[in-house]
N, C-alpha and C positions, 0 to 999 in steps of 0.2 A: 798306201792309199789306193784305190781304184781309180781308173781314169775318170768315172763319173764324179768321183769326190773332189778329184784336182779340178775337173773342169769348174765344179760349182764353187769352190774356194777361191780360183781365180776371176771366175765371173764377180763374185762379191766382192773382191779386193779392188777389181776395176769398177765396180758400180760406186765405190766410196770415195776414188781418187784415179787422176789419170795416171796412167803407167804405158811405158813404151813396148815395142815386141819384145826388144833383148831384154827388159827385165821380167817380162813373163817364162821368157826361154832359162833365163839363167836361175828362175826359183823351180823350175820343173828339173833343170841339170842337176840342182843340189839336193833336189829329192829323188832322184834317181827314176825318173820316169823314162822309159823307151823312146828313141827318137821316132817312130812311128806315131806313138800315142802324142807326143810333143806337136807333131805337125797336125794331127786332126784337131788337137784342143786349139792350138794356133788359128787355124782355117776356120774352126767356129767362132772364136773370139773377135777375129777380124771380120767375119762375114756379118754378125751381130751388133758391130761396131763398140764393143767393148774396149777394143784396142783400136786405136788409128794413130799412126806416128806423126802423120801432119798435124791432127789436132793437138796430139801432147806438145809438140814442136812448138805451136802457137802459144800455148798456154805457158810453157816452161820457160820461154823467153820472155812474156809479160811478167810472169812472177818474179824470175830473178832481176829483171832491171825495176820494177817498181817495189818490192819487197824486200830485196837483198842488196839493191844498188851496185849489180854487177854492170861491167861494160860489156862490150860486144864481142871481145875476146876470148873473155873468161866464159862465156856463155857458150860459144862457139866450143870452147874445150870441153864443157862438161856436156855438150851434146856427143861431141866425138866419143868421149868416153861411155855413153849409152848407144854408140853406134847408130845415130841419126845422120843419114847422109846430107851432104850439102844440097843435094837436089831438093832437099825438104825445107832444109834453114835456111838457105840463100834467099827464097822470095820473102820469108816472114822478116830477116833483118832489113831486107831492102824496106818493107812496109814501115819500117821504123824512122822517125826523122832525126837527124843530130839532134834537135832542141829537145827531144826526150829524153837523151843522154844526158845533155846539159842540165835539164829540170832537175835531174837526179843526181848529177855530179856536183852541181852547184852549192848546195846546203852542206853535205857532207864536206866538201873541201873548204868552206867557210869553218866549220867545226874544228877541223883538222888544221887549217891553219894557225887558228889561236892555240893550239894544244903543242904544236911543234916547237921544240927549243931548239936555236940556231944562232950563230955568232952574226950573221947577216940576211938580209933580205935574197940575197943567191943564194946563201947554203940553205934557207927554208924553202925557196922554189925547188931546189934539187930534191929536197925530201919529200916535199908535196907530189912532185912528178912522179918519183920512185913508187910513193903510195898509191897514187892513182893509176900507175900502170900493172900494178900487182891486184887492183880491183879489175883491171880488164880495159880500161878505157885507152884510147889512141891519144898520141901525142898532140895532135891538132885541136881537140877538143879539152885537152888537158890545158894546153896553152891559151885556149880563150877563157876557160876559168882563171887561171891564175891572171891575166890581164884584167880581168874584172876584179878580182881580189885586191888587186894593188890599187885600180880607180877607187874602190870603196874606202882604201886606207882602214883596214881593220885595226 
């Protein structure tokens, strides 16, 4: 592919959905595009706002929290894998209130609580904690949910 074809292809891809700069560089690397051409293409994509890592980070955090039900730790891990720096992600996470995480975790925890097979409430709580930590939630948020679940008496 020529440099112009790669540019058009990546611009079309970025127009359809949000992508970070690392994803674009990774695609070009797999396609065998020379480093100098990669630099020119990335410069164009960022200058024309096709690729904006801070915008990508905001949308990624929002989508993973709202649609996937992920907690902060799991989202941080995914952003790290996409080479999004903490300087971009920390302000986004600071803007998310604990209540938003709880609004996502509560209904999932209630459904999970009903399906957990355990000999005692303590064992059930421990299984729920492990499950929620795997989803990326912090222990203090999980504790708030579990306390509410035992108050509700499912």
